N, C-alpha and C positions, 0 to 999 in steps of 0.2 A: 030383779036378782039375776046375776049373770050365770050362764051355764058353764061349769068347770070343764066340760069336755070340749068347749070351743077354743080353749087356749087363752081366754081372757085373763085368767087368774094364774098363769104360769109363773109370773114373777113373784107371786105371793103364796107359794106352796106352803102348806102347814107341815109340821114334823110328821104327822100321821100320813099325809099324802106322799111324803118322801120315803117313809118307812115302807109303804105299800109298793112304791117303785123299786126300792131295794129288794124287797122280797120277790117281786115279779121277776127281777133280773136273776136272782138266785134260781128260781124255779124254771125260768126260760133256759138258763145255761144248763141246768140239769137235763132238760129235754133235748137241747141242742147236742149234747155230748152223749146221750144215751145210746143212740144207734151205733156210732163209731166205737163206743166203749164195748158193746157186745161183740163187734167184729174183732176188736183188739184183744179182748179177753181170751178168745180161742187161741191166740198166738202168744199169750203171756206178755203182751205189750200194754202200755198205758198211754195216758194223754201226752206225755213228753215225747213218746215215739211218734204219735200222731202229729204233733206240732212240728217236729223236725221234718217228717215226710212232707207235710203240707208246704213248708217254706222252701225246702229243697226243690220241690216240684215247681213252685212259683218262680224261682230264680235258679235254674240249672247252672251249676258251676259256682254257686255262692261259696264263699270261704267259711271255714269254721269260725273265724273271728266275726264275720258278719252275722252268722247264725246265732252266735253267743249274744250279740247285741240285740238282735230281734227278739230272741226268746227270754232274755233276762235271767239266764240260769248260770250256775257256776260251770267253769271249764270241766271240772271233775264230773259233774252231773251229765253234761252234754257228751263227754267222752264215753261214759258208760252207755248212754243211749245209742250213740253212733257205732260203738263197737258191736253191739248186738245187731243193729241194722246191717252193718257191713258183713258180719259173720253169717247172717241169715240170707245174704245175697240180695238185699233190697236197696242198698246204697253202695255207691262206688266212690272211693276217695282217690283223687288224682293229684300228683305233685304239680305245683304251679310252674308255668313255663318261664316266667320272668323272675319269680321269687320262689326258689326251691323249698323255702320254709312253709309256704302256704299250701293248704290242702283245699282243693276244690271238690265240692260234693255234687253228685249226680244220682238220680234214681235209676236203677236198672229196670228192665222190662217188668220184672216181678214187683218192684217198688212202685212203678207207675200203675200197675194193675191194682195194687192195694190202695194207693192214693185215690184212684178212681172210685173204688167201692166206698171208701170213707166219705169222699166228697159227694158222691151221688146220694148217700143217705142224708147228709146235711142239706144239700141243695133241695131235695124233696121236701124236707121239713120247712125250710125257709120259703120255698115257693108257695107252699100251702098257706103258711102264715101271712105272707105278703098279699096273696089273693084275698084272704079274709079281711085284712086291714085296709087295703086300697093304696093307690099311689101316693096320696098326700101323707098318709101315715108312714109309708115306707121312707119317703124323703125326710120326714121329721125324725124318724127313728135313726136314720143314718146321721143326721145332724147331731142328735143327742150323743150317739156313740163317739163321733169325732170330737165333740166338745168335752167328753170325759177323758180323752186320751191326754197323757202328759205331752208337752210340746215336742220333745224329741221323738216320741212314738208317733205323733201325728205327722211329723216330717217324714219318717220312715214309711208310714202308711201311704202318704201322698206320693212319695217317690215310687213305691211299689205299684200304686194305681196308675201312675203316669207311664211307667215302663211298659205296661201292657203285657207283662210276663204272665 
């Protein structure tokens, strides 16, 4: 009889095994967001603020249009988030040099400091989990995550990885 933990049965997962994976993903996500959620709650911010701060940090000068595509939210929703981040001095919006209709987004020093706090919390959790799981599991986990992405999101993810931003 083959050992399911060796990967031999991965092509023949039962519905129960898939359900367990789905539930593990839900609980892992809850843990992954718990630390930043506590930091953000003190500021009356939510996960949408965190995602915006994260991707503005990853690609300084990104446009509102690009951020909309990455986050997959409505323009109205993103505008509400950006308005509070700008008013609170965490994000700066600059008019495009070549296209005056474009708005380029940058984190201020205060925004960078908040992003650092949020990322530090998540990096610590991921680092601890990766150490427990080991390098093969980490590589496999990354493969699974990339395989779950829609093709357009996978292309964006690859471009972001390759940009080194």
